[in-house]
N, CA, C and O of each residue as an XYZ file, in Angstrom:
400
protein
N      22.784     51.324     19.207
C      21.975     50.987     20.204
C      22.433     51.613     21.440
O      21.701     52.235     22.210
N      23.783     51.399     21.601
C      24.523     52.148     22.808
C      24.241     53.620     22.764
O      23.965     54.189     23.820
N      24.286     54.306     21.605
C      24.200     55.786     21.793
C      22.611     56.181     22.221
O      22.247     57.143     22.897
N      21.902     55.271     21.691
C      20.313     55.533     21.904
C      19.934     54.983     23.472
O      18.901     55.293     24.066
N      20.851     54.223     23.929
C      20.701     53.871     25.444
C      21.132     54.842     26.471
O      20.698     54.971     27.615
N      22.113     55.537     25.832
C      22.808     56.458     26.665
C      23.810     55.820     27.792
O      24.058     56.380     28.860
N      24.325     54.610     27.400
C      25.283     53.794     28.045
C      26.653     53.861     27.314
O      26.721     54.151     26.120
N      27.756     53.577     28.087
C      28.877     53.728     27.445
C      29.783     52.326     27.669
O      29.246     51.415     28.299
N      31.082     52.153     27.185
C      31.674     50.798     27.220
C      31.963     50.866     29.065
O      32.334     51.896     29.628
N      31.760     49.851     29.615
C      31.914     49.673     31.195
C      30.859     50.080     32.044
O      30.884     49.876     33.258
N      29.800     50.731     31.369
C      28.661     50.844     32.306
C      27.683     49.648     32.608
O      27.754     48.638     31.908
N      26.936     49.724     33.447
C      26.169     48.655     33.980
C      24.849     49.056     33.228
O      24.509     50.238     33.172
N      24.111     48.051     32.652
C      22.861     48.148     31.879
C      21.905     47.107     32.548
O      22.199     45.947     32.840
N      20.788     47.695     32.722
C      19.653     46.864     33.096
C      18.763     46.347     31.933
O      18.102     47.111     31.229
N      18.791     44.983     31.774
C      18.047     44.267     30.927
C      16.981     43.418     31.179
O      17.128     42.683     32.155
N      15.821     43.314     30.481
C      14.573     42.896     30.955
C      14.379     41.783     29.588
O      14.436     42.168     28.420
N      14.185     40.601     29.927
C      14.010     39.315     29.035
C      12.591     39.065     29.094
O      12.025     39.208     30.178
N      11.888     38.680     27.992
C      10.364     38.311     28.163
C      10.487     37.134     27.133
O      11.117     37.147     26.075
N       9.731     36.090     27.685
C       9.369     34.951     26.926
C       8.368     35.179     25.790
O       7.294     35.762     25.940
N       8.760     34.734     24.790
C       7.600     34.907     23.547
C       7.298     33.405     23.104
O       8.108     32.662     22.550
N       5.853     33.064     23.484
C       5.645     31.669     23.289
C       5.118     31.434     21.702
O       4.627     30.367     21.334
N       5.282     32.493     20.907
C       4.919     32.144     19.730
C       5.829     31.163     18.820
O       7.033     31.385     18.694
N       5.232     30.134     18.232
C       5.937     29.084     17.583
C       6.688     29.701     16.437
O       6.273     30.706     15.859
N       7.808     29.078     16.117
C       8.663     29.658     15.252
C       8.955     28.864     14.077
O      10.131     28.645     13.787
N       7.973     28.394     13.343
C       7.846     27.258     12.263
C       7.883     28.068     10.977
O       7.202     29.047     10.671
N       8.894     27.396     10.249
C       8.974     27.854      8.835
C       8.297     27.022      7.799
O       8.692     25.866      7.648
N       7.310     27.486      7.062
C       6.704     26.619      6.271
C       7.558     25.883      4.974
O       8.511     26.316      4.327
N       6.930     24.798      4.889
C       7.920     23.837      3.829
C       7.355     24.321      2.457
O       6.155     24.346      2.183
N       8.421     24.720      1.589
C       8.027     25.143      0.199
C       7.237     24.112     -0.585
O       7.395     22.932     -0.272
N       6.533     24.375     -1.417
C       5.511     23.401     -2.135
C       6.563     22.343     -2.900
O       6.523     21.116     -2.817
N       7.458     23.102     -3.620
C       8.389     22.418     -4.534
C       9.085     21.251     -3.557
O       9.009     20.043     -3.781
N       9.624     21.729     -2.681
C      10.191     20.841     -1.797
C       9.398     19.768     -1.106
O       9.832     18.631     -0.919
N       8.261     20.175     -0.754
C       7.374     19.065     -0.133
C       7.211     18.058     -1.357
O       7.351     16.868     -1.075
N       6.951     18.366     -2.596
C       6.679     17.605     -3.669
C       7.787     16.610     -4.115
O       7.592     15.490     -4.586
N       9.023     17.230     -3.879
C      10.286     16.586     -4.065
C      10.500     15.543     -3.175
O      10.948     14.472     -3.584
N      10.197     15.751     -1.848
C      10.283     14.857     -0.571
C       9.388     13.795     -0.770
O       9.683     12.671     -0.362
N       8.161     14.052     -1.440
C       7.065     13.061     -1.478
C       7.523     12.114     -2.883
O       6.990     11.016     -3.046
N       8.287     12.502     -3.621
C       8.824     11.842     -4.809
C       9.917     10.853     -4.531
O      10.153      9.878     -5.245
N      10.676     11.233     -3.255
C      11.822     10.495     -2.904
C      11.746      9.954     -1.486
O      12.130     10.720     -0.602
N      11.382      8.953     -1.195
C      11.192      8.136      0.032
C      12.383      8.284      0.958
O      12.289      8.493      2.167
N      13.598      8.145      0.224
C      14.885      8.108      0.797
C      15.105      9.668      1.341
O      15.336      9.894      2.529
N      15.022     10.541      0.503
C      15.313     11.944      0.979
C      14.314     12.294      1.978
O      14.707     12.948      2.944
N      12.928     11.924      1.896
C      11.973     12.143      3.273
C      12.561     11.620      4.463
O      12.614     12.239      5.526
N      13.025     10.409      4.257
C      13.510      9.671      5.597
C      14.643     10.425      6.064
O      14.739     10.615      7.276
N      15.377     10.812      5.404
C      16.876     11.474      5.838
C      16.181     13.006      6.395
O      16.515     13.433      7.501
N      15.421     13.595      5.726
C      14.957     14.971      6.142
C      14.266     14.868      7.417
O      14.355     15.822      8.190
N      13.559     13.794      7.758
C      12.807     13.655      8.913
C      13.666     13.380     10.110
O      13.281     13.755     11.217
N      14.919     12.688      9.947
C      15.986     12.446     10.810
C      16.639     13.702     11.263
O      17.301     13.719     12.300
N      16.462     14.842     10.457
C      17.102     16.171     11.124
C      16.772     16.736     12.223
O      15.625     16.494     12.598
N      17.363     17.376     12.832
C      16.947     18.313     13.894
C      16.026     19.341     13.603
O      16.237     20.044     12.614
N      14.985     19.547     14.351
C      14.086     20.703     14.231
C      14.678     22.013     13.615
O      14.104     22.631     12.719
N      15.873     22.390     14.167
C      16.602     23.674     13.795
C      17.106     23.458     12.410
O      16.981     24.382     11.607
N      17.710     22.242     12.011
C      18.215     22.060     10.587
C      16.953     22.045      9.544
O      16.938     22.602      8.447
N      16.017     21.367     10.069
C      14.766     21.430      9.082
C      14.547     23.014      8.763
O      14.715     23.539      7.662
N      14.148     23.643      9.930
C      13.787     25.107      9.835
C      14.917     25.963      8.864
O      14.557     26.839      8.078
N      16.050     25.637      9.021
C      17.211     26.281      8.529
C      16.957     26.129      6.867
O      16.891     27.073      6.080
N      16.847     24.871      6.578
C      16.555     24.334      5.115
C      15.352     25.128      4.580
O      15.338     25.786      3.540
N      14.392     24.971      5.410
C      13.078     25.573      4.704
C      13.176     27.134      4.699
O      12.514     27.765      3.875
N      13.993     27.780      5.607
C      14.194     29.166      5.538
C      14.997     29.582      4.185
O      14.664     30.528      3.471
N      15.958     28.842      3.979
C      16.867     29.030      2.938
C      16.131     29.004      1.754
O      16.182     29.903      0.914
N      15.355     27.865      1.649
C      14.591     27.687      0.239
C      13.470     28.624      0.017
O      13.092     28.861     -1.130
N      12.896     29.191      1.090
C      11.723     30.123      0.990
C      12.348     31.464      0.746
O      11.571     32.294      0.274
N      13.597     31.869      0.966
C      14.341     33.040      0.441
C      14.685     32.984     -0.796
O      15.416     33.943     -1.046
N      14.464     32.133     -1.956
C      14.812     32.033     -3.199
C      13.850     33.088     -3.909
O      12.628     33.141     -3.764
N      14.667     33.946     -4.733
C      13.825     34.982     -5.442
C      13.140     34.817     -6.724
O      12.162     35.452     -7.118
N      13.875     33.739     -7.417
C      13.172     33.213     -8.456
C      12.836     31.740     -8.575
O      13.344     30.902     -7.830
N      12.009     31.459     -9.483
C      11.292     29.990     -9.511
C      12.478     29.075    -10.187
O      12.420     27.858    -10.006
N      13.482     29.595    -10.910
C      14.568     28.835    -11.359
C      15.672     28.606    -10.260
O      16.420     27.631    -10.329
N      15.758     29.557     -9.216
C      16.844     29.298     -8.308
C      16.085     28.322     -7.240
O      16.761     27.405     -6.774
N      14.833     28.446     -6.854
C      14.340     27.539     -5.999
C      14.241     26.232     -6.431
O      14.285     25.304     -5.623
N      14.092     26.030     -7.804
C      14.190     24.463     -8.287
C      15.504     23.812     -8.319
O      15.674     22.606     -8.142
N      16.656     24.893     -8.614
C      17.983     24.278     -8.510
C      18.250     24.112     -6.976
O      18.997     23.170     -6.712
N      17.831     24.773     -6.011
C      18.121     24.675     -4.774
C      17.506     23.598     -4.269
O      18.170     22.912     -3.492
N      16.253     23.228     -4.545
C      15.716     22.093     -4.034
C      16.227     20.721     -4.527
O      16.210     19.728     -3.800
N      16.698     20.713     -5.837
C      17.298     19.722     -6.219
C      18.609     19.487     -5.419
O      18.863     18.348     -5.027
N      19.335     20.381     -5.197
C      20.663     20.283     -4.332
C      20.353     19.813     -3.133
O      21.050     18.923     -2.646
N      19.370     20.274     -2.519
C      18.947     19.613     -1.073
C      18.582     18.111     -1.150
O      18.974     17.287     -0.324
N      17.801     17.829     -2.206
C      17.468     16.442     -2.151
C      18.728     15.593     -2.514
O      18.863     14.468     -2.033
N      19.617     16.116     -3.334
C      20.905     15.244     -3.824
C      21.692     15.074     -2.330
O      22.116     13.969     -1.990
N      21.837     16.193     -1.526
C      22.535     16.371     -0.238
C      22.185     15.264      0.490
O      22.985     14.440      0.933
N      20.488     15.232      0.669
C      20.080     14.447      1.593
C      20.054     12.964      1.147
O      19.901     12.089      1.999
N      20.178     12.700      0.026
C      20.327     11.329     -0.585
C      21.869     10.828     -0.757
O      22.054      9.711     -1.241
N      22.841     11.534     -0.418
C      24.181     11.328     -0.461
C      24.736     11.579     -1.764
O      25.900     11.220     -1.947
N      24.095     12.142     -2.722
C      24.675     12.189     -4.123
C      25.310     13.436     -4.355
O      24.877     14.384     -3.700
N      26.260     13.644     -5.158
C      27.178     15.079     -5.363
C      26.192     15.942     -5.473
O      25.116     15.673     -6.007
N      26.538     17.202     -4.898
C      25.511     18.309     -4.763
C      26.156     19.579     -5.855
O      25.477     20.593     -6.014
N      27.286     19.454     -6.459
C      27.936     20.291     -7.228
C      28.713     19.597     -8.296
O      29.210     18.477     -8.180
N      28.780     20.516     -9.551
C      29.368     19.905    -10.412
C      31.052     19.747    -10.285
O      31.753     18.972    -10.936
N      31.404     20.525     -9.453
C      32.968     20.335     -9.067
C      33.113     18.921     -8.287
O      34.094     18.202     -8.479
N      32.296     18.648     -7.587
C      32.288     17.334     -6.800
C      32.182     16.283     -7.876
O      32.995     15.359     -7.831
N      31.355     16.306     -8.759
C      31.191     15.195     -9.654
C      32.411     15.074    -10.720
O      32.728     14.015    -11.262
N      32.965     16.168    -10.908
C      34.248     16.272    -11.825
C      35.389     15.485    -11.126
O      36.116     14.644    -11.655
N      35.412     15.884     -9.928
C      36.543     15.373     -8.991
C      36.343     13.800     -9.071
O      37.300     13.105     -9.413
N      35.025     13.181     -8.738
C      34.912     11.902     -8.668
C      35.123     11.185    -10.071
O      35.604     10.052    -10.079
N      34.787     11.794    -11.210
C      35.139     11.371    -12.377
C      36.588     11.013    -12.703
O      36.986      9.995    -13.269
N      37.410     12.198    -12.167
C      38.797     11.940    -12.521
C      39.412     10.909    -11.595
O      40.333     10.231    -12.050
N      39.058     10.736    -10.497
C      39.571      9.746     -9.513
C      39.283      8.334    -10.200
O      40.172      7.485    -10.252
N      37.949      8.102    -10.751
C      37.682      6.878    -11.392
C      38.408      6.675    -12.711
O      38.286      5.560    -13.218
N      39.223      7.677    -13.415
C      39.818      7.628    -14.606
C      41.180      7.236    -14.210
O      41.895      6.675    -15.041
N      41.614      7.479    -13.009
C      43.400      7.188    -12.767
C      43.441      5.655    -12.653
O      44.514      5.077    -12.479
């Protein structure tokens, strides 16, 4: 960008900023919406999140390339929202603590 602008380090640049009023909404994936409908606790926790965090979760889930990865990640998000372990390592660590 600097080469294209013809400026170098230490040069003064004029910058214009323009407000863009378009909404920046990320659609809720259908599988995630269905999972939230099936789990009232997860729905409640999701609704408590800030708008930017909700958008981040939906953007992440919408980026999944395969149906399998979408399903796995929806399950992880639901577990996270409900306070359940979200990965196998966490679950194994909890088992070991209980056995001691």
